[in-house]
PyMOL Python script that loads the backbone (N, CA, C, O; Angstrom):
from pymol import cmd

cmd.read_pdbstr("""\
ATOM      1  N   MET A   1     -27.745  37.869  42.724  1.00  0.00           N
ATOM      2  CA  MET A   1     -27.086  36.856  42.800  1.00  0.00           C
ATOM      3  C   MET A   1     -28.960  36.002  43.104  1.00  0.00           C
ATOM      4  O   MET A   1     -30.099  36.460  43.192  1.00  0.00           O
ATOM      5  N   LYS A   2     -28.355  34.625  43.168  1.00  0.00           N
ATOM      6  CA  LYS A   2     -29.769  34.169  43.634  1.00  0.00           C
ATOM      7  C   LYS A   2     -29.464  33.843  45.128  1.00  0.00           C
ATOM      8  O   LYS A   2     -28.553  34.137  45.902  1.00  0.00           O
ATOM      9  N   ALA A   3     -30.884  32.935  45.224  1.00  0.00           N
ATOM     10  CA  ALA A   3     -30.636  32.860  46.931  1.00  0.00           C
ATOM     11  C   ALA A   3     -31.516  31.316  46.715  1.00  0.00           C
ATOM     12  O   ALA A   3     -31.587  30.762  45.618  1.00  0.00           O
ATOM     13  N   PHE A   4     -32.148  30.772  47.974  1.00  0.00           N
ATOM     14  CA  PHE A   4     -32.689  29.909  48.451  1.00  0.00           C
ATOM     15  C   PHE A   4     -33.522  30.031  49.719  1.00  0.00           C
ATOM     16  O   PHE A   4     -33.115  29.863  50.868  1.00  0.00           O
ATOM     17  N   ILE A   5     -34.849  30.378  49.296  1.00  0.00           N
ATOM     18  CA  ILE A   5     -35.857  30.280  50.841  1.00  0.00           C
ATOM     19  C   ILE A   5     -36.416  29.443  51.150  1.00  0.00           C
ATOM     20  O   ILE A   5     -37.249  28.967  50.379  1.00  0.00           O
ATOM     21  N   THR A   6     -36.261  29.050  52.061  1.00  0.00           N
ATOM     22  CA  THR A   6     -36.972  27.353  52.839  1.00  0.00           C
ATOM     23  C   THR A   6     -38.034  27.765  53.699  1.00  0.00           C
ATOM     24  O   THR A   6     -37.784  28.903  54.096  1.00  0.00           O
ATOM     25  N   VAL A   7     -38.963  27.394  54.095  1.00  0.00           N
ATOM     26  CA  VAL A   7     -40.078  28.014  54.683  1.00  0.00           C
ATOM     27  C   VAL A   7     -40.443  26.195  55.152  1.00  0.00           C
ATOM     28  O   VAL A   7     -40.392  25.332  54.275  1.00  0.00           O
ATOM     29  N   SER A   8     -40.733  25.901  56.356  1.00  0.00           N
ATOM     30  CA  SER A   8     -41.305  25.034  57.243  1.00  0.00           C
ATOM     31  C   SER A   8     -41.596  25.128  58.439  1.00  0.00           C
ATOM     32  O   SER A   8     -40.987  25.730  59.323  1.00  0.00           O
ATOM     33  N   GLY A   9     -43.067  24.197  58.531  1.00  0.00           N
ATOM     34  CA  GLY A   9     -43.990  24.731  59.542  1.00  0.00           C
ATOM     35  C   GLY A   9     -45.122  23.413  59.565  1.00  0.00           C
ATOM     36  O   GLY A   9     -44.818  22.288  59.166  1.00  0.00           O
ATOM     37  N   LYS A  10     -46.535  23.792  60.132  1.00  0.00           N
ATOM     38  CA  LYS A  10     -47.071  23.251  60.655  1.00  0.00           C
ATOM     39  C   LYS A  10     -47.957  23.797  59.461  1.00  0.00           C
ATOM     40  O   LYS A  10     -48.284  24.983  59.491  1.00  0.00           O
ATOM     41  N   ASP A  11     -48.356  23.005  58.430  1.00  0.00           N
ATOM     42  CA  ASP A  11     -49.024  23.388  57.402  1.00  0.00           C
ATOM     43  C   ASP A  11     -50.448  24.675  58.218  1.00  0.00           C
ATOM     44  O   ASP A  11     -51.070  24.510  59.267  1.00  0.00           O
ATOM     45  N   THR A  12     -50.518  25.606  57.434  1.00  0.00           N
ATOM     46  CA  THR A  12     -51.089  26.457  57.712  1.00  0.00           C
ATOM     47  C   THR A  12     -52.082  27.348  56.158  1.00  0.00           C
ATOM     48  O   THR A  12     -51.450  27.643  55.143  1.00  0.00           O
ATOM     49  N   ILE A  13     -53.149  27.553  56.239  1.00  0.00           N
ATOM     50  CA  ILE A  13     -53.908  28.757  54.732  1.00  0.00           C
ATOM     51  C   ILE A  13     -52.890  29.955  54.521  1.00  0.00           C
ATOM     52  O   ILE A  13     -52.495  30.739  55.384  1.00  0.00           O
ATOM     53  N   GLY A  14     -52.611  29.925  53.405  1.00  0.00           N
ATOM     54  CA  GLY A  14     -51.852  30.812  52.743  1.00  0.00           C
ATOM     55  C   GLY A  14     -50.294  31.170  52.864  1.00  0.00           C
ATOM     56  O   GLY A  14     -49.780  32.256  52.594  1.00  0.00           O
ATOM     57  N   VAL A  15     -49.647  29.993  53.339  1.00  0.00           N
ATOM     58  CA  VAL A  15     -48.010  30.335  53.535  1.00  0.00           C
ATOM     59  C   VAL A  15     -48.059  30.879  52.379  1.00  0.00           C
ATOM     60  O   VAL A  15     -48.111  32.105  52.280  1.00  0.00           O
ATOM     61  N   ILE A  16     -48.051  29.999  51.207  1.00  0.00           N
ATOM     62  CA  ILE A  16     -47.531  30.927  49.724  1.00  0.00           C
ATOM     63  C   ILE A  16     -47.881  31.952  49.129  1.00  0.00           C
ATOM     64  O   ILE A  16     -47.449  32.482  48.106  1.00  0.00           O
ATOM     65  N   ALA A  17     -48.646  32.202  49.781  1.00  0.00           N
ATOM     66  CA  ALA A  17     -49.056  33.778  49.411  1.00  0.00           C
ATOM     67  C   ALA A  17     -48.313  34.976  49.991  1.00  0.00           C
ATOM     68  O   ALA A  17     -47.762  36.008  49.608  1.00  0.00           O
ATOM     69  N   ARG A  18     -48.621  34.206  51.287  1.00  0.00           N
ATOM     70  CA  ARG A  18     -47.674  35.221  52.103  1.00  0.00           C
ATOM     71  C   ARG A  18     -46.144  35.412  51.864  1.00  0.00           C
ATOM     72  O   ARG A  18     -45.651  36.539  51.809  1.00  0.00           O
ATOM     73  N   VAL A  19     -45.655  34.652  51.770  1.00  0.00           N
ATOM     74  CA  VAL A  19     -43.876  34.407  51.194  1.00  0.00           C
ATOM     75  C   VAL A  19     -43.686  35.331  50.229  1.00  0.00           C
ATOM     76  O   VAL A  19     -43.092  36.407  50.159  1.00  0.00           O
ATOM     77  N   SER A  20     -44.472  34.513  49.338  1.00  0.00           N
ATOM     78  CA  SER A  20     -44.596  35.553  47.831  1.00  0.00           C
ATOM     79  C   SER A  20     -44.961  36.764  47.984  1.00  0.00           C
ATOM     80  O   SER A  20     -44.186  37.640  47.601  1.00  0.00           O
ATOM     81  N   ASN A  21     -46.450  37.194  48.683  1.00  0.00           N
ATOM     82  CA  ASN A  21     -46.211  38.799  48.709  1.00  0.00           C
ATOM     83  C   ASN A  21     -45.238  39.167  48.903  1.00  0.00           C
ATOM     84  O   ASN A  21     -44.784  40.023  48.144  1.00  0.00           O
ATOM     85  N   GLN A  22     -44.155  38.508  50.449  1.00  0.00           N
ATOM     86  CA  GLN A  22     -43.176  39.059  50.964  1.00  0.00           C
ATOM     87  C   GLN A  22     -42.005  39.987  50.159  1.00  0.00           C
ATOM     88  O   GLN A  22     -41.573  41.140  50.162  1.00  0.00           O
ATOM     89  N   CYS A  23     -41.746  38.421  49.324  1.00  0.00           N
ATOM     90  CA  CYS A  23     -40.645  38.708  47.858  1.00  0.00           C
ATOM     91  C   CYS A  23     -41.476  39.515  47.181  1.00  0.00           C
ATOM     92  O   CYS A  23     -40.707  40.175  46.482  1.00  0.00           O
ATOM     93  N   ALA A  24     -42.147  39.734  47.042  1.00  0.00           N
ATOM     94  CA  ALA A  24     -42.633  41.205  45.955  1.00  0.00           C
ATOM     95  C   ALA A  24     -42.637  42.436  46.525  1.00  0.00           C
ATOM     96  O   ALA A  24     -42.201  43.440  45.961  1.00  0.00           O
ATOM     97  N   ALA A  25     -43.141  42.411  47.691  1.00  0.00           N
ATOM     98  CA  ALA A  25     -42.457  43.690  48.519  1.00  0.00           C
ATOM     99  C   ALA A  25     -41.317  44.432  48.425  1.00  0.00           C
ATOM    100  O   ALA A  25     -41.095  45.631  48.257  1.00  0.00           O
ATOM    101  N   LEU A  26     -40.563  43.346  48.587  1.00  0.00           N
ATOM    102  CA  LEU A  26     -39.063  43.275  48.719  1.00  0.00           C
ATOM    103  C   LEU A  26     -38.633  43.615  47.442  1.00  0.00           C
ATOM    104  O   LEU A  26     -37.841  44.504  47.753  1.00  0.00           O
ATOM    105  N   GLY A  27     -38.571  43.538  45.977  1.00  0.00           N
ATOM    106  CA  GLY A  27     -38.201  43.240  45.239  1.00  0.00           C
ATOM    107  C   GLY A  27     -37.655  41.868  44.727  1.00  0.00           C
ATOM    108  O   GLY A  27     -36.778  41.791  43.867  1.00  0.00           O
ATOM    109  N   ILE A  28     -38.264  40.760  45.346  1.00  0.00           N
ATOM    110  CA  ILE A  28     -37.255  39.634  44.981  1.00  0.00           C
ATOM    111  C   ILE A  28     -38.071  38.921  44.292  1.00  0.00           C
ATOM    112  O   ILE A  28     -39.260  38.713  44.530  1.00  0.00           O
ATOM    113  N   ASN A  29     -37.233  38.418  43.154  1.00  0.00           N
ATOM    114  CA  ASN A  29     -37.768  38.177  41.746  1.00  0.00           C
ATOM    115  C   ASN A  29     -38.549  36.255  42.729  1.00  0.00           C
ATOM    116  O   ASN A  29     -38.315  36.225  43.937  1.00  0.00           O
ATOM    117  N   VAL A  30     -38.980  35.545  42.404  1.00  0.00           N
ATOM    118  CA  VAL A  30     -38.695  34.055  42.542  1.00  0.00           C
ATOM    119  C   VAL A  30     -38.730  33.119  41.022  1.00  0.00           C
ATOM    120  O   VAL A  30     -39.590  32.926  40.162  1.00  0.00           O
ATOM    121  N   GLU A  31     -37.905  32.861  41.139  1.00  0.00           N
ATOM    122  CA  GLU A  31     -37.865  31.842  39.901  1.00  0.00           C
ATOM    123  C   GLU A  31     -38.315  30.238  39.610  1.00  0.00           C
ATOM    124  O   GLU A  31     -38.624  29.904  38.466  1.00  0.00           O
ATOM    125  N   ASP A  32     -38.333  29.141  40.874  1.00  0.00           N
ATOM    126  CA  ASP A  32     -39.018  28.216  41.293  1.00  0.00           C
ATOM    127  C   ASP A  32     -38.924  28.437  42.302  1.00  0.00           C
ATOM    128  O   ASP A  32     -38.256  29.166  43.035  1.00  0.00           O
ATOM    129  N   VAL A  33     -40.298  27.146  42.400  1.00  0.00           N
ATOM    130  CA  VAL A  33     -41.161  26.421  43.839  1.00  0.00           C
ATOM    131  C   VAL A  33     -41.195  25.044  44.261  1.00  0.00           C
ATOM    132  O   VAL A  33     -41.587  24.433  43.267  1.00  0.00           O
ATOM    133  N   THR A  34     -41.000  24.239  45.180  1.00  0.00           N
ATOM    134  CA  THR A  34     -41.392  23.104  45.367  1.00  0.00           C
ATOM    135  C   THR A  34     -41.895  23.235  46.918  1.00  0.00           C
ATOM    136  O   THR A  34     -41.408  23.965  47.781  1.00  0.00           O
ATOM    137  N   GLN A  35     -42.626  22.637  47.001  1.00  0.00           N
ATOM    138  CA  GLN A  35     -43.559  22.139  47.979  1.00  0.00           C
ATOM    139  C   GLN A  35     -43.869  20.876  48.387  1.00  0.00           C
ATOM    140  O   GLN A  35     -43.924  19.926  47.607  1.00  0.00           O
ATOM    141  N   ARG A  36     -44.037  20.816  49.342  1.00  0.00           N
ATOM    142  CA  ARG A  36     -44.675  19.190  49.755  1.00  0.00           C
ATOM    143  C   ARG A  36     -45.333  19.463  51.488  1.00  0.00           C
ATOM    144  O   ARG A  36     -44.915  20.117  52.443  1.00  0.00           O
ATOM    145  N   LEU A  37     -46.412  18.687  51.287  1.00  0.00           N
ATOM    146  CA  LEU A  37     -47.467  18.260  52.721  1.00  0.00           C
ATOM    147  C   LEU A  37     -46.632  17.042  53.117  1.00  0.00           C
ATOM    148  O   LEU A  37     -46.520  16.134  52.294  1.00  0.00           O
ATOM    149  N   LEU A  38     -45.918  16.928  54.550  1.00  0.00           N
ATOM    150  CA  LEU A  38     -45.640  15.519  55.184  1.00  0.00           C
ATOM    151  C   LEU A  38     -46.247  15.621  55.947  1.00  0.00           C
ATOM    152  O   LEU A  38     -45.938  16.582  56.651  1.00  0.00           O
ATOM    153  N   LYS A  39     -46.999  15.140  56.239  1.00  0.00           N
ATOM    154  CA  LYS A  39     -48.087  14.405  57.117  1.00  0.00           C
ATOM    155  C   LYS A  39     -48.134  15.390  57.982  1.00  0.00           C
ATOM    156  O   LYS A  39     -47.566  15.362  59.074  1.00  0.00           O
ATOM    157  N   GLY A  40     -49.053  16.652  57.400  1.00  0.00           N
ATOM    158  CA  GLY A  40     -49.305  17.978  58.305  1.00  0.00           C
ATOM    159  C   GLY A  40     -48.131  19.145  58.501  1.00  0.00           C
ATOM    160  O   GLY A  40     -48.345  20.290  58.898  1.00  0.00           O
ATOM    161  N   MET A  41     -46.930  18.622  58.155  1.00  0.00           N
ATOM    162  CA  MET A  41     -46.229  19.667  57.868  1.00  0.00           C
ATOM    163  C   MET A  41     -46.157  20.457  56.432  1.00  0.00           C
ATOM    164  O   MET A  41     -46.620  20.176  55.327  1.00  0.00           O
ATOM    165  N   PHE A  42     -45.632  21.207  56.756  1.00  0.00           N
ATOM    166  CA  PHE A  42     -45.456  22.023  55.377  1.00  0.00           C
ATOM    167  C   PHE A  42     -44.153  22.420  55.033  1.00  0.00           C
ATOM    168  O   PHE A  42     -43.595  23.056  55.928  1.00  0.00           O
ATOM    169  N   ALA A  43     -43.180  22.154  53.517  1.00  0.00           N
ATOM    170  CA  ALA A  43     -42.066  22.590  53.845  1.00  0.00           C
ATOM    171  C   ALA A  43     -42.180  22.947  51.877  1.00  0.00           C
ATOM    172  O   ALA A  43     -42.695  22.354  50.929  1.00  0.00           O
ATOM    173  N   MET A  44     -41.375  24.242  52.048  1.00  0.00           N
ATOM    174  CA  MET A  44     -41.270  24.814  50.244  1.00  0.00           C
ATOM    175  C   MET A  44     -39.577  24.859  50.546  1.00  0.00           C
ATOM    176  O   MET A  44     -38.882  24.402  51.453  1.00  0.00           O
ATOM    177  N   ILE A  45     -39.376  25.404  49.695  1.00  0.00           N
ATOM    178  CA  ILE A  45     -37.946  26.065  48.739  1.00  0.00           C
ATOM    179  C   ILE A  45     -38.653  26.533  47.303  1.00  0.00           C
ATOM    180  O   ILE A  45     -39.424  25.994  46.509  1.00  0.00           O
ATOM    181  N   MET A  46     -37.792  28.189  47.418  1.00  0.00           N
ATOM    182  CA  MET A  46     -37.664  28.597  46.590  1.00  0.00           C
ATOM    183  C   MET A  46     -36.466  28.869  46.140  1.00  0.00           C
ATOM    184  O   MET A  46     -35.564  28.841  46.978  1.00  0.00           O
ATOM    185  N   LEU A  47     -36.115  29.198  44.740  1.00  0.00           N
ATOM    186  CA  LEU A  47     -35.423  29.642  43.900  1.00  0.00           C
ATOM    187  C   LEU A  47     -35.662  31.287  43.668  1.00  0.00           C
ATOM    188  O   LEU A  47     -36.551  31.688  42.917  1.00  0.00           O
ATOM    189  N   VAL A  48     -34.700  32.264  44.451  1.00  0.00           N
ATOM    190  CA  VAL A  48     -35.014  33.431  44.094  1.00  0.00           C
ATOM    191  C   VAL A  48     -33.574  34.178  43.920  1.00  0.00           C
ATOM    192  O   VAL A  48     -32.453  33.832  44.292  1.00  0.00           O
ATOM    193  N   ASP A  49     -34.021  35.322  43.222  1.00  0.00           N
ATOM    194  CA  ASP A  49     -33.077  36.848  42.692  1.00  0.00           C
ATOM    195  C   ASP A  49     -33.263  37.677  43.203  1.00  0.00           C
ATOM    196  O   ASP A  49     -34.306  38.328  43.152  1.00  0.00           O
ATOM    197  N   LEU A  50     -32.232  37.922  43.902  1.00  0.00           N
ATOM    198  CA  LEU A  50     -31.763  39.114  44.264  1.00  0.00           C
ATOM    199  C   LEU A  50     -31.602  40.515  44.049  1.00  0.00           C
ATOM    200  O   LEU A  50     -31.529  41.444  44.852  1.00  0.00           O
ATOM    201  N   ASP A  51     -31.544  40.464  42.281  1.00  0.00           N
ATOM    202  CA  ASP A  51     -30.786  41.171  42.115  1.00  0.00           C
ATOM    203  C   ASP A  51     -31.273  42.889  42.360  1.00  0.00           C
ATOM    204  O   ASP A  51     -30.560  43.871  42.567  1.00  0.00           O
ATOM    205  N   HIS A  52     -32.586  42.788  42.256  1.00  0.00           N
ATOM    206  CA  HIS A  52     -33.343  44.243  42.576  1.00  0.00           C
ATOM    207  C   HIS A  52     -34.111  44.382  43.846  1.00  0.00           C
ATOM    208  O   HIS A  52     -35.101  45.102  43.972  1.00  0.00           O
ATOM    209  N   CYS A  53     -33.340  43.298  45.210  1.00  0.00           N
ATOM    210  CA  CYS A  53     -33.661  43.510  46.372  1.00  0.00           C
ATOM    211  C   CYS A  53     -33.577  45.292  46.678  1.00  0.00           C
ATOM    212  O   CYS A  53     -32.684  46.105  46.435  1.00  0.00           O
ATOM    213  N   THR A  54     -34.700  45.415  47.205  1.00  0.00           N
ATOM    214  CA  THR A  54     -35.284  46.902  47.577  1.00  0.00           C
ATOM    215  C   THR A  54     -34.370  47.316  48.860  1.00  0.00           C
ATOM    216  O   THR A  54     -33.901  48.439  49.047  1.00  0.00           O
ATOM    217  N   VAL A  55     -34.165  45.850  49.951  1.00  0.00           N
ATOM    218  CA  VAL A  55     -33.689  46.647  51.348  1.00  0.00           C
ATOM    219  C   VAL A  55     -32.089  45.836  51.400  1.00  0.00           C
ATOM    220  O   VAL A  55     -31.771  45.135  50.439  1.00  0.00           O
ATOM    221  N   SER A  56     -31.342  45.962  52.333  1.00  0.00           N
ATOM    222  CA  SER A  56     -29.869  45.175  52.499  1.00  0.00           C
ATOM    223  C   SER A  56     -30.125  43.863  52.518  1.00  0.00           C
ATOM    224  O   SER A  56     -31.283  43.584  52.206  1.00  0.00           O
ATOM    225  N   ILE A  57     -29.175  42.651  52.876  1.00  0.00           N
ATOM    226  CA  ILE A  57     -29.351  41.652  53.045  1.00  0.00           C
ATOM    227  C   ILE A  57     -29.743  40.863  54.915  1.00  0.00           C
ATOM    228  O   ILE A  57     -30.221  39.888  55.495  1.00  0.00           O
ATOM    229  N   ASP A  58     -29.138  42.104  55.095  1.00  0.00           N
ATOM    230  CA  ASP A  58     -30.073  41.896  56.970  1.00  0.00           C
ATOM    231  C   ASP A  58     -31.013  42.220  57.014  1.00  0.00           C
ATOM    232  O   ASP A  58     -31.777  41.523  57.682  1.00  0.00           O
ATOM    233  N   GLU A  59     -31.470  43.227  56.475  1.00  0.00           N
ATOM    234  CA  GLU A  59     -32.825  43.388  56.563  1.00  0.00           C
ATOM    235  C   GLU A  59     -33.811  42.816  55.829  1.00  0.00           C
ATOM    236  O   GLU A  59     -35.036  42.855  55.943  1.00  0.00           O
ATOM    237  N   MET A  60     -33.194  42.358  55.172  1.00  0.00           N
ATOM    238  CA  MET A  60     -34.051  41.151  54.007  1.00  0.00           C
ATOM    239  C   MET A  60     -34.447  39.740  55.350  1.00  0.00           C
ATOM    240  O   MET A  60     -35.528  39.217  55.620  1.00  0.00           O
ATOM    241  N   HIS A  61     -33.069  39.500  55.929  1.00  0.00           N
ATOM    242  CA  HIS A  61     -33.155  37.927  57.082  1.00  0.00           C
ATOM    243  C   HIS A  61     -34.060  38.291  57.770  1.00  0.00           C
ATOM    244  O   HIS A  61     -35.033  37.559  57.950  1.00  0.00           O
ATOM    245  N   GLN A  62     -33.950  39.677  58.401  1.00  0.00           N
ATOM    246  CA  GLN A  62     -35.132  39.750  59.477  1.00  0.00           C
ATOM    247  C   GLN A  62     -36.013  39.774  59.173  1.00  0.00           C
ATOM    248  O   GLN A  62     -36.724  38.840  59.544  1.00  0.00           O
ATOM    249  N   LYS A  63     -36.672  40.910  58.223  1.00  0.00           N
ATOM    250  CA  LYS A  63     -38.441  40.871  57.223  1.00  0.00           C
ATOM    251  C   LYS A  63     -38.566  39.268  57.020  1.00  0.00           C
ATOM    252  O   LYS A  63     -39.781  39.346  56.844  1.00  0.00           O
ATOM    253  N   PHE A  64     -38.409  38.402  56.945  1.00  0.00           N
ATOM    254  CA  PHE A  64     -38.545  36.628  56.876  1.00  0.00           C
ATOM    255  C   PHE A  64     -38.494  36.172  57.792  1.00  0.00           C
ATOM    256  O   PHE A  64     -39.364  35.352  58.082  1.00  0.00           O
ATOM    257  N   ALA A  65     -37.353  36.504  58.791  1.00  0.00           N
ATOM    258  CA  ALA A  65     -37.331  35.844  60.039  1.00  0.00           C
ATOM    259  C   ALA A  65     -38.618  35.851  60.928  1.00  0.00           C
ATOM    260  O   ALA A  65     -39.045  34.835  61.476  1.00  0.00           O
ATOM    261  N   ASP A  66     -39.441  37.594  61.063  1.00  0.00           N
ATOM    262  CA  ASP A  66     -39.909  38.376  61.329  1.00  0.00           C
ATOM    263  C   ASP A  66     -41.599  37.218  60.599  1.00  0.00           C
ATOM    264  O   ASP A  66     -42.544  36.754  61.237  1.00  0.00           O
ATOM    265  N   LEU A  67     -41.401  37.173  59.651  1.00  0.00           N
ATOM    266  CA  LEU A  67     -42.893  36.823  59.085  1.00  0.00           C
ATOM    267  C   LEU A  67     -42.957  35.307  59.577  1.00  0.00           C
ATOM    268  O   LEU A  67     -43.948  34.904  60.186  1.00  0.00           O
ATOM    269  N   GLY A  68     -41.692  34.340  59.248  1.00  0.00           N
ATOM    270  CA  GLY A  68     -42.034  33.428  59.713  1.00  0.00           C
ATOM    271  C   GLY A  68     -42.453  33.477  61.333  1.00  0.00           C
ATOM    272  O   GLY A  68     -43.481  32.800  61.320  1.00  0.00           O
ATOM    273  N   GLN A  69     -42.279  33.821  62.492  1.00  0.00           N
ATOM    274  CA  GLN A  69     -42.471  33.965  63.255  1.00  0.00           C
ATOM    275  C   GLN A  69     -43.782  34.121  63.526  1.00  0.00           C
ATOM    276  O   GLN A  69     -44.358  33.158  64.033  1.00  0.00           O
ATOM    277  N   GLU A  70     -44.545  35.359  63.253  1.00  0.00           N
ATOM    278  CA  GLU A  70     -45.743  35.573  62.877  1.00  0.00           C
ATOM    279  C   GLU A  70     -46.344  34.723  62.363  1.00  0.00           C
ATOM    280  O   GLU A  70     -47.436  34.537  62.899  1.00  0.00           O
ATOM    281  N   MET A  71     -46.053  33.869  61.240  1.00  0.00           N
ATOM    282  CA  MET A  71     -46.878  32.328  60.892  1.00  0.00           C
ATOM    283  C   MET A  71     -46.590  31.748  61.523  1.00  0.00           C
ATOM    284  O   MET A  71     -47.543  30.974  61.608  1.00  0.00           O
ATOM    285  N   GLY A  72     -45.747  31.371  62.306  1.00  0.00           N
ATOM    286  CA  GLY A  72     -45.218  29.703  63.507  1.00  0.00           C
ATOM    287  C   GLY A  72     -44.347  28.813  62.600  1.00  0.00           C
ATOM    288  O   GLY A  72     -44.067  27.618  62.687  1.00  0.00           O
ATOM    289  N   MET A  73     -43.921  29.987  61.483  1.00  0.00           N
ATOM    290  CA  MET A  73     -42.831  28.585  61.074  1.00  0.00           C
ATOM    291  C   MET A  73     -41.674  29.380  60.820  1.00  0.00           C
ATOM    292  O   MET A  73     -41.409  30.576  60.931  1.00  0.00           O
ATOM    293  N   GLN A  74     -40.807  27.930  60.286  1.00  0.00           N
ATOM    294  CA  GLN A  74     -38.953  28.890  60.268  1.00  0.00           C
ATOM    295  C   GLN A  74     -39.052  29.468  58.723  1.00  0.00           C
ATOM    296  O   GLN A  74     -39.376  28.657  57.856  1.00  0.00           O
ATOM    297  N   ILE A  75     -38.844  30.547  58.421  1.00  0.00           N
ATOM    298  CA  ILE A  75     -38.151  30.636  57.068  1.00  0.00           C
ATOM    299  C   ILE A  75     -36.612  31.508  57.021  1.00  0.00           C
ATOM    300  O   ILE A  75     -36.183  32.477  57.647  1.00  0.00           O
ATOM    301  N   VAL A  76     -36.074  30.661  55.991  1.00  0.00           N
ATOM    302  CA  VAL A  76     -34.780  31.027  56.295  1.00  0.00           C
ATOM    303  C   VAL A  76     -33.949  31.086  54.408  1.00  0.00           C
ATOM    304  O   VAL A  76     -34.232  30.374  53.443  1.00  0.00           O
ATOM    305  N   VAL A  77     -33.091  32.023  54.494  1.00  0.00           N
ATOM    306  CA  VAL A  77     -32.895  32.552  53.257  1.00  0.00           C
ATOM    307  C   VAL A  77     -31.217  32.213  53.350  1.00  0.00           C
ATOM    308  O   VAL A  77     -30.403  32.540  54.214  1.00  0.00           O
ATOM    309  N   THR A  78     -31.045  31.393  52.053  1.00  0.00           N
ATOM    310  CA  THR A  78     -29.416  31.155  52.144  1.00  0.00           C
ATOM    311  C   THR A  78     -29.003  31.513  50.641  1.00  0.00           C
ATOM    312  O   THR A  78     -29.419  30.920  49.645  1.00  0.00           O
ATOM    313  N   ARG A  79     -28.269  32.400  50.652  1.00  0.00           N
ATOM    314  CA  ARG A  79     -27.583  32.950  49.465  1.00  0.00           C
ATOM    315  C   ARG A  79     -26.990  32.126  49.171  1.00  0.00           C
ATOM    316  O   ARG A  79     -26.618  31.132  49.795  1.00  0.00           O
ATOM    317  N   GLN A  80     -26.742  32.636  47.604  1.00  0.00           N
ATOM    318  CA  GLN A  80     -25.968  31.343  46.779  1.00  0.00           C
ATOM    319  C   GLN A  80     -24.311  31.317  47.019  1.00  0.00           C
ATOM    320  O   GLN A  80     -23.585  30.356  46.763  1.00  0.00           O
ATOM    321  N   GLU A  81     -23.841  32.749  47.634  1.00  0.00           N
ATOM    322  CA  GLU A  81     -22.772  32.682  48.131  1.00  0.00           C
ATOM    323  C   GLU A  81     -22.513  31.211  49.535  1.00  0.00           C
ATOM    324  O   GLU A  81     -21.699  30.308  49.732  1.00  0.00           O
ATOM    325  N   VAL A  82     -23.321  31.556  49.963  1.00  0.00           N
ATOM    326  CA  VAL A  82     -23.451  30.308  50.978  1.00  0.00           C
ATOM    327  C   VAL A  82     -22.841  28.721  50.159  1.00  0.00           C
ATOM    328  O   VAL A  82     -22.265  27.808  50.750  1.00  0.00           O
ATOM    329  N   PHE A  83     -23.073  28.754  49.141  1.00  0.00           N
ATOM    330  CA  PHE A  83     -23.005  27.570  48.562  1.00  0.00           C
ATOM    331  C   PHE A  83     -21.860  27.080  48.149  1.00  0.00           C
ATOM    332  O   PHE A  83     -21.352  25.984  48.383  1.00  0.00           O
ATOM    333  N   ASP A  84     -21.217  28.601  47.064  1.00  0.00           N
ATOM    334  CA  ASP A  84     -19.988  28.677  46.364  1.00  0.00           C
ATOM    335  C   ASP A  84     -19.236  28.858  47.513  1.00  0.00           C
ATOM    336  O   ASP A  84     -18.102  28.764  47.045  1.00  0.00           O
ATOM    337  N   ALA A  85     -19.094  29.060  48.727  1.00  0.00           N
ATOM    338  CA  ALA A  85     -18.307  28.802  49.710  1.00  0.00           C
ATOM    339  C   ALA A  85     -17.783  27.163  49.622  1.00  0.00           C
ATOM    340  O   ALA A  85     -16.743  26.675  49.180  1.00  0.00           O
ATOM    341  N   MET A  86     -19.097  26.498  50.306  1.00  0.00           N
ATOM    342  CA  MET A  86     -18.390  25.612  50.951  1.00  0.00           C
ATOM    343  C   MET A  86     -18.184  24.419  50.059  1.00  0.00           C
ATOM    344  O   MET A  86     -18.193  23.280  50.525  1.00  0.00           O
ATOM    345  N   HIS A  87     -17.939  24.751  48.361  1.00  0.00           N
ATOM    346  CA  HIS A  87     -17.219  24.082  47.422  1.00  0.00           C
ATOM    347  C   HIS A  87     -16.223  24.686  46.887  1.00  0.00           C
ATOM    348  O   HIS A  87     -15.746  24.624  45.754  1.00  0.00           O
ATOM    349  N   ASN A  88     -15.975  25.220  47.717  1.00  0.00           N
ATOM    350  CA  ASN A  88     -14.274  25.829  47.463  1.00  0.00           C
ATOM    351  C   ASN A  88     -13.813  25.596  48.369  1.00  0.00           C
ATOM    352  O   ASN A  88     -12.649  25.955  48.546  1.00  0.00           O
ATOM    353  N   ILE A  89     -14.485  24.916  49.319  1.00  0.00           N
ATOM    354  CA  ILE A  89     -13.249  24.780  50.492  1.00  0.00           C
ATOM    355  C   ILE A  89     -12.928  23.635  50.525  1.00  0.00           C
ATOM    356  O   ILE A  89     -12.044  23.264  51.297  1.00  0.00           O
TER     357      ILE A  89
END
""", "prot")
cmd.dss("prot")
cmd.show_as("cartoon", "prot")
cmd.util.cbc("prot")
cmd.orient("prot")
């Protein structure tokens, strides 16, 4: 299953590394990344593969939410199912 991880907030050192390290720790493969700095604000979207994720979906969401809070940023994981469901309505 694919998902998007979106990261946004005030730019700080190590954002990409910390989010990527969290993905690696959870067995999540990063397939593509785009990022931008917008007047001091950082925005990143990662396309990831969850097929080998080592934790439940709920635990994964919580780990990224906790990391975002620790970093002072917002990190949201949106699974492919959500986009598929939106297009079937």
